[in-house]
C-alpha positions in Angstrom: -65.2 30.2 87.6 -62.8 30.6 91.1 -61.1 27.9 89.9 -57.2 27.7 89.4 -55.0 30.8 87.0 -53.6 29.7 83.6 -50.7 30.1 84.1 -49.6 30.5 80.2 -52.1 33.3 80.5 -50.4 34.9 83.4 -47.4 34.5 81.1 -49.0 36.9 78.2 -49.6 39.5 80.6 -46.6 40.0 81.9 -45.4 42.8 80.2 -42.3 44.2 79.2 -40.1 47.4 78.2 -39.8 46.1 74.7 -37.8 50.0 73.6 -38.6 53.8 74.4 -39.3 55.7 71.8 -38.0 58.8 71.0 -40.1 60.5 68.4 -43.1 59.5 66.4 -41.5 58.2 63.2 -39.6 56.2 65.6 -43.1 55.1 67.5 -44.3 54.5 64.3 -41.5 52.0 63.2 -41.2 49.9 66.2 -45.3 49.6 65.9 -45.5 48.4 62.5 -42.4 45.8 62.8 -44.3 44.4 66.1 -47.9 44.4 63.9 -45.9 42.7 61.1 -45.1 40.2 63.1 -48.2 39.5 65.0 -46.5 40.7 68.0 -48.9 42.1 70.7 -48.1 45.3 71.9 -48.5 48.2 74.7 -47.2 51.3 74.6 -47.3 53.3 77.1 -46.1 58.1 77.4 -44.2 59.0 80.1 -45.0 60.9 82.3 -47.5 63.6 80.9 -46.6 62.3 77.5 -50.1 61.0 77.2 -50.8 64.7 77.5 -48.7 66.1 75.3 -49.6 63.9 72.5 -53.1 64.6 72.4 -52.4 68.3 72.9 -49.6 68.0 70.1 -49.3 65.3 68.4 -46.4 64.2 70.0 -45.0 63.8 73.6 -40.9 64.8 74.6 -41.2 62.5 77.5 -41.1 59.1 75.5 -43.5 56.6 74.3 -42.9 52.8 76.4 -43.4 50.2 73.7 -44.2 46.6 76.0 -44.8 43.2 74.9 -45.8 40.6 77.1 -43.1 37.7 78.5 -43.7 35.2 75.5 -43.2 37.4 71.9 -40.2 39.3 74.4 -37.1 37.7 72.4 -38.6 37.6 69.0 -39.8 40.9 69.5 -35.8 41.8 70.7 -34.0 39.7 67.9 -36.1 42.1 65.2 -35.6 45.2 67.0 -32.0 43.9 67.1 -32.0 43.9 63.3 -32.6 47.9 62.4 -29.9 50.0 62.6 -31.5 53.0 65.0 -29.0 55.6 64.5 -29.7 55.4 61.7 -32.8 56.1 62.1 -32.5 58.7 64.1 -30.1 60.9 62.1 -32.0 60.4 59.0 -35.0 63.9 57.8 -38.3 63.4 57.5 -38.3 62.6 53.8 -35.9 60.3 53.9 -38.3 57.7 56.7 -40.7 58.0 54.3 -39.0 57.0 51.4 -37.4 53.8 54.0 -40.7 52.9 54.6 -42.3 53.5 51.3 -39.3 50.8 49.6 -40.2 48.7 53.3 -43.6 47.9 52.2 -42.9 47.7 48.4 -40.9 44.5 50.0 -43.6 42.8 51.2 
């Protein structure tokens, strides 16, 4: 009951910042990629961003996506495959179309 802690479980609980999403579309894209690859993650709003997300539906402060230490390298490799500059310049309609195409490919 009060024995030695399992160090493997400790590594899973050590969270590392993977990326900060600047808008809801980027957040949705990151969450989708992580879920599709079965990578557990934690979403944490910055500052009063959590209150803004509840009140207004989004946060201007950014949202941190944290992953466990054991999943970080895999998650980082997946994030590196995405052209983030291209996605940030897309319109809402283009983002929706790209998301539909991505789900059709799977």
